[in-house]
The first five atom37 places (N, CA, C, CB, O) and aatype in JSON, in Angstrom:
{
  "aatype": [12, 15, 6, 1, 10, 3, 0, 15, 19, 10, 10, 10, 9, 7, 3, 6, 0, 6, 9, 19, 16, 14, 8, 1, 7, 8, 0, 3, 14, 6, 1, 19, 15, 19, 3, 1, 10, 19, 1, 6, 16, 7, 10, 16, 1, 6, 1, 10, 19, 7, 0, 1, 10, 19, 0, 19, 19, 7, 3, 3, 7, 6, 10, 19, 1, 13, 6, 1, 0],
  "atom_mask": [
    [1, 1, 1, 1, 1],
    [1, 1, 1, 1, 1],
    [1, 1, 1, 1, 1],
    [1, 1, 1, 1, 1],
    [1, 1, 1, 1, 1],
    [1, 1, 1, 1, 1],
    [1, 1, 1, 1, 1],
    [1, 1, 1, 1, 1],
    [1, 1, 1, 1, 1],
    [1, 1, 1, 1, 1],
    [1, 1, 1, 1, 1],
    [1, 1, 1, 1, 1],
    [1, 1, 1, 1, 1],
    [1, 1, 1, 0, 1],
    [1, 1, 1, 1, 1],
    [1, 1, 1, 1, 1],
    [1, 1, 1, 1, 1],
    [1, 1, 1, 1, 1],
    [1, 1, 1, 1, 1],
    [1, 1, 1, 1, 1],
    [1, 1, 1, 1, 1],
    [1, 1, 1, 1, 1],
    [1, 1, 1, 1, 1],
    [1, 1, 1, 1, 1],
    [1, 1, 1, 0, 1],
    [1, 1, 1, 1, 1],
    [1, 1, 1, 1, 1],
    [1, 1, 1, 1, 1],
    [1, 1, 1, 1, 1],
    [1, 1, 1, 1, 1],
    [1, 1, 1, 1, 1],
    [1, 1, 1, 1, 1],
    [1, 1, 1, 1, 1],
    [1, 1, 1, 1, 1],
    [1, 1, 1, 1, 1],
    [1, 1, 1, 1, 1],
    [1, 1, 1, 1, 1],
    [1, 1, 1, 1, 1],
    [1, 1, 1, 1, 1],
    [1, 1, 1, 1, 1],
    [1, 1, 1, 1, 1],
    [1, 1, 1, 0, 1],
    [1, 1, 1, 1, 1],
    [1, 1, 1, 1, 1],
    [1, 1, 1, 1, 1],
    [1, 1, 1, 1, 1],
    [1, 1, 1, 1, 1],
    [1, 1, 1, 1, 1],
    [1, 1, 1, 1, 1],
    [1, 1, 1, 0, 1],
    [1, 1, 1, 1, 1],
    [1, 1, 1, 1, 1],
    [1, 1, 1, 1, 1],
    [1, 1, 1, 1, 1],
    [1, 1, 1, 1, 1],
    [1, 1, 1, 1, 1],
    [1, 1, 1, 1, 1],
    [1, 1, 1, 0, 1],
    [1, 1, 1, 1, 1],
    [1, 1, 1, 1, 1],
    [1, 1, 1, 0, 1],
    [1, 1, 1, 1, 1],
    [1, 1, 1, 1, 1],
    [1, 1, 1, 1, 1],
    [1, 1, 1, 1, 1],
    [1, 1, 1, 1, 1],
    [1, 1, 1, 1, 1],
    [1, 1, 1, 1, 1],
    [1, 1, 1, 1, 1]
  ],
  "atom_positions": [
    [[0.84, -1.18, 0.0], [0.0, 0.0, 0.0], [0.89, 1.25, 0.0], [-0.96, 0.0, 1.23], [1.9, 1.29, 0.71]],
    [[0.54, 2.24, -0.77], [1.36, 3.44, -0.86], [0.83, 4.53, 0.08], [1.4, 3.96, -2.3], [-0.37, 4.62, 0.35]],
    [[1.75, 5.34, 0.55], [1.44, 6.46, 1.42], [1.38, 7.73, 0.58], [2.49, 6.59, 2.57], [2.07, 7.84, -0.44]],
    [[0.57, 8.67, 0.99], [0.46, 9.96, 0.3], [0.88, 11.05, 1.28], [-1.0, 10.21, -0.24], [0.4, 11.11, 2.4]],
    [[1.8, 11.91, 0.82], [2.33, 12.98, 1.67], [2.1, 14.34, 1.03], [3.81, 12.76, 1.93], [2.15, 14.48, -0.19]],
    [[1.86, 15.34, 1.87], [1.87, 16.72, 1.38], [3.31, 17.05, 1.0], [1.31, 17.74, 2.45], [4.24, 16.66, 1.7]],
    [[3.48, 17.77, -0.1], [4.81, 18.17, -0.55], [4.72, 19.57, -1.15], [5.37, 17.16, -1.6], [3.67, 19.98, -1.64]],
    [[5.83, 20.29, -1.09], [5.89, 21.62, -1.73], [7.24, 21.78, -2.41], [5.66, 22.75, -0.7], [8.26, 21.25, -1.97]],
    [[7.2, 22.54, -3.5], [8.41, 22.83, -4.25], [9.03, 24.1, -3.69], [8.1, 22.97, -5.79], [8.43, 25.18, -3.74]],
    [[10.24, 23.97, -3.15], [10.94, 25.13, -2.58], [11.54, 26.01, -3.67], [12.04, 24.67, -1.62], [11.29, 27.21, -3.72]],
    [[12.33, 25.38, -4.53], [13.01, 26.14, -5.57], [13.51, 25.21, -6.65], [14.17, 26.94, -4.98], [13.52, 23.99, -6.49]],
    [[13.93, 25.81, -7.76], [14.5, 25.05, -8.87], [15.98, 25.38, -8.96], [13.77, 25.37, -10.22], [16.38, 26.54, -8.84]],
    [[16.78, 24.36, -9.17], [18.22, 24.52, -9.37], [18.55, 23.79, -10.66], [19.07, 23.97, -8.13], [18.67, 22.56, -10.67]],
    [[18.7, 24.54, -11.73], [18.96, 23.91, -13.03], [17.79, 23.04, -13.42], [0.0, 0.0, 0.0], [16.66, 23.51, -13.53]],
    [[18.06, 21.76, -13.64], [17.03, 20.81, -14.06], [16.41, 20.04, -12.91], [17.62, 19.84, -15.03], [15.68, 19.08, -13.13]],
    [[16.7, 20.46, -11.66], [16.16, 19.78, -10.5], [15.33, 20.73, -9.64], [17.27, 19.17, -9.68], [15.57, 21.94, -9.59]],
    [[14.35, 20.14, -8.97], [13.52, 20.88, -8.02], [13.81, 20.35, -6.62], [11.99, 20.76, -8.37], [14.03, 19.16, -6.44]],
    [[13.8, 21.24, -5.65], [13.92, 20.82, -4.26], [12.53, 20.76, -3.67], [14.84, 21.8, -3.44], [11.77, 21.72, -3.7]],
    [[12.2, 19.58, -3.12], [10.87, 19.28, -2.61], [10.96, 19.01, -1.11], [10.23, 18.06, -3.35], [11.86, 18.29, -0.66]],
    [[10.04, 19.58, -0.33], [9.96, 19.25, 1.09], [8.68, 18.46, 1.35], [10.0, 20.55, 1.96], [7.64, 18.69, 0.73]],
    [[8.8, 17.53, 2.28], [7.68, 16.69, 2.73], [7.78, 16.62, 4.25], [7.72, 15.24, 2.07], [8.74, 17.13, 4.83]],
    [[6.81, 16.0, 4.91], [6.94, 15.83, 6.36], [8.19, 15.03, 6.76], [5.7, 15.15, 6.9], [8.66, 15.15, 7.89]],
    [[8.72, 14.23, 5.85], [9.9, 13.42, 6.16], [11.21, 14.08, 5.72], [9.79, 12.07, 5.5], [12.28, 13.69, 6.19]],
    [[11.14, 15.06, 4.83], [12.33, 15.75, 4.32], [12.09, 17.25, 4.38], [12.68, 15.3, 2.86], [11.34, 17.79, 3.56]],
    [[12.7, 17.91, 5.34], [12.48, 19.34, 5.54], [13.42, 20.23, 4.75], [0.0, 0.0, 0.0], [14.12, 19.77, 3.85]],
    [[13.41, 21.5, 5.09], [14.2, 22.51, 4.39], [15.69, 22.23, 4.44], [13.92, 23.88, 4.98], [16.41, 22.56, 3.5]],
    [[16.17, 21.63, 5.5], [17.6, 21.37, 5.65], [18.07, 20.21, 4.77], [17.93, 21.08, 7.1], [19.26, 20.11, 4.46]],
    [[17.16, 19.33, 4.38], [17.53, 18.15, 3.58], [16.41, 17.8, 2.59], [17.82, 16.93, 4.51], [15.81, 16.73, 2.69]],
    [[16.13, 18.71, 1.64], [15.02, 18.47, 0.72], [15.32, 17.35, -0.28], [14.68, 19.75, -0.04], [16.48, 17.04, -0.56]],
    [[14.27, 16.76, -0.78], [14.36, 15.76, -1.85], [14.64, 16.49, -3.15], [13.05, 14.89, -1.95], [14.07, 17.56, -3.38]],
    [[15.5, 15.96, -3.99], [15.74, 16.55, -5.32], [15.06, 15.67, -6.37], [17.29, 16.68, -5.61], [15.24, 14.45, -6.4]],
    [[14.29, 16.33, -7.23], [13.49, 15.65, -8.24], [13.66, 16.38, -9.56], [11.99, 15.57, -7.83], [13.78, 17.6, -9.59]],
    [[13.67, 15.64, -10.65], [13.79, 16.24, -11.97], [12.6, 17.15, -12.27], [13.89, 15.14, -13.04], [11.45, 16.79, -12.04]],
    [[12.9, 18.35, -12.78], [11.85, 19.28, -13.18], [10.99, 18.66, -14.28], [12.46, 20.63, -13.67], [9.77, 18.79, -14.26]],
    [[11.62, 17.99, -15.24], [10.87, 17.34, -16.32], [9.86, 16.35, -15.77], [11.81, 16.64, -17.29], [8.73, 16.27, -16.26]],
    [[10.25, 15.59, -14.77], [9.35, 14.62, -14.16], [8.15, 15.33, -13.53], [10.08, 13.78, -13.09], [7.01, 14.91, -13.73]],
    [[8.4, 16.4, -12.78], [7.3, 17.12, -12.13], [6.35, 17.72, -13.16], [7.84, 18.23, -11.23], [5.13, 17.66, -12.98]],
    [[6.89, 18.28, -14.23], [6.05, 18.85, -15.29], [5.19, 17.75, -15.91], [6.93, 19.55, -16.38], [4.0, 17.93, -16.12]],
    [[5.8, 16.62, -16.2], [5.09, 15.5, -16.82], [3.99, 14.94, -15.9], [6.08, 14.38, -17.19], [2.87, 14.69, -16.35]],
    [[4.31, 14.75, -14.62], [3.37, 14.1, -13.71], [2.27, 15.04, -13.19], [4.12, 13.54, -12.53], [1.17, 14.59, -12.91]],
    [[2.57, 16.33, -13.08], [1.57, 17.25, -12.51], [0.85, 18.08, -13.55], [2.23, 18.17, -11.53], [-0.25, 18.58, -13.3]],
    [[1.45, 18.25, -14.74], [0.87, 19.1, -15.76], [1.15, 20.57, -15.54], [0.0, 0.0, 0.0], [0.71, 21.41, -16.33]],
    [[1.88, 20.91, -14.49], [2.26, 22.3, -14.24], [3.43, 22.68, -15.14], [2.62, 22.52, -12.75], [4.27, 21.84, -15.45]],
    [[3.5, 23.93, -15.54], [4.65, 24.39, -16.3], [5.81, 24.63, -15.33], [4.31, 25.68, -17.1], [5.61, 24.78, -14.13]],
    [[7.01, 24.67, -15.88], [8.19, 24.94, -15.07], [8.02, 26.24, -14.28], [9.45, 25.03, -15.96], [8.39, 26.33, -13.11]],
    [[7.46, 27.24, -14.93], [7.29, 28.55, -14.31], [6.35, 28.51, -13.1], [6.77, 29.52, -15.32], [6.43, 29.38, -12.23]],
    [[5.47, 27.54, -13.04], [4.48, 27.46, -11.95], [4.88, 26.49, -10.85], [3.14, 27.06, -12.51], [4.13, 26.32, -9.89]],
    [[6.05, 25.86, -10.97], [6.43, 24.85, -9.98], [6.84, 25.44, -8.63], [7.56, 24.03, -10.52], [6.44, 24.93, -7.59]],
    [[7.64, 26.51, -8.64], [8.12, 27.07, -7.36], [6.93, 27.5, -6.51], [9.08, 28.27, -7.6], [6.09, 28.29, -6.94]],
    [[6.87, 26.96, -5.31], [5.77, 27.27, -4.39], [4.57, 26.37, -4.55], [0.0, 0.0, 0.0], [3.64, 26.45, -3.75]],
    [[4.58, 25.51, -5.56], [3.43, 24.63, -5.79], [3.27, 23.63, -4.66], [3.58, 23.89, -7.13], [4.24, 23.07, -4.15]],
    [[2.03, 23.41, -4.28], [1.7, 22.38, -3.29], [1.31, 21.13, -4.06], [0.53, 22.84, -2.32], [0.47, 21.16, -4.97]],
    [[1.94, 20.02, -3.69], [1.74, 18.76, -4.39], [1.41, 17.66, -3.4], [2.97, 18.38, -5.21], [1.48, 17.85, -2.19]],
    [[1.05, 16.51, -3.95], [0.92, 15.29, -3.17], [1.98, 14.34, -3.71], [-0.54, 14.67, -3.27], [2.04, 14.07, -4.91]],
    [[2.82, 13.82, -2.82], [3.83, 12.85, -3.2], [3.33, 11.46, -2.82], [5.21, 13.16, -2.51], [2.92, 11.23, -1.68]],
    [[3.36, 10.55, -3.76], [2.96, 9.18, -3.5], [4.24, 8.38, -3.24], [2.13, 8.57, -4.7], [5.16, 8.37, -4.06]],
    [[4.27, 7.71, -2.09], [5.45, 6.96, -1.66], [5.18, 5.47, -1.86], [5.81, 7.27, -0.17], [4.16, 4.94, -1.41]],
    [[6.09, 4.82, -2.54], [5.96, 3.38, -2.78], [6.35, 2.57, -1.55], [0.0, 0.0, 0.0], [6.78, 3.13, -0.54]],
    [[6.19, 1.27, -1.65], [6.49, 0.36, -0.54], [7.95, 0.43, -0.11], [6.14, -1.05, -0.93], [8.27, 0.15, 1.05]],
    [[8.84, 0.8, -1.02], [10.26, 0.88, -0.7], [10.68, 2.24, -0.15], [11.08, 0.55, -1.92], [11.86, 2.47, 0.1]],
    [[9.72, 3.16, 0.04], [10.01, 4.47, 0.58], [10.38, 5.52, -0.46], [0.0, 0.0, 0.0], [10.58, 6.68, -0.11]],
    [[10.47, 5.13, -1.72], [10.77, 6.07, -2.81], [9.53, 6.86, -3.19], [11.33, 5.31, -4.03], [8.4, 6.37, -3.1]],
    [[9.76, 8.11, -3.63], [8.65, 8.92, -4.14], [8.38, 8.45, -5.56], [8.98, 10.48, -4.1], [9.18, 8.69, -6.46]],
    [[7.25, 7.79, -5.76], [6.98, 7.16, -7.05], [6.15, 8.03, -7.99], [6.27, 5.86, -6.84], [6.14, 7.79, -9.2]],
    [[5.47, 9.04, -7.45], [4.64, 9.88, -8.32], [4.3, 11.17, -7.57], [3.32, 9.13, -8.76], [4.24, 11.21, -6.34]],
    [[4.08, 12.22, -8.37], [3.63, 13.5, -7.82], [2.33, 13.88, -8.5], [4.7, 14.61, -8.01], [2.14, 13.66, -9.69]],
    [[1.43, 14.47, -7.71], [0.14, 14.92, -8.22], [-0.11, 16.34, -7.71], [-1.01, 13.96, -7.78], [0.49, 16.76, -6.72]],
    [[-0.98, 17.06, -8.38], [-1.41, 18.36, -7.86], [-2.19, 18.14, -6.58], [-2.27, 19.14, -8.9], [-2.94, 17.17, -6.46]],
    [[-2.01, 19.03, -5.64], [-2.75, 18.91, -4.36], [-4.17, 19.38, -4.55], [-2.05, 19.74, -3.23], [-4.96, 19.37, -3.6]]
  ]
}
């Protein structure tokens, strides 16, 4: 069974986005490909910073998908 977490995009660094979740805060954000976020959420690159998302966590603890909140 997968877990769903609130997530937000802090900032973009080149081709990566820094994402915070309840398990990964500002001091140690998750890094995710901008292309992946655009593909999975339908948001444009310009609209990602500050976006509130839902992160779906797989059984192995990896973030397997992102959705619009």
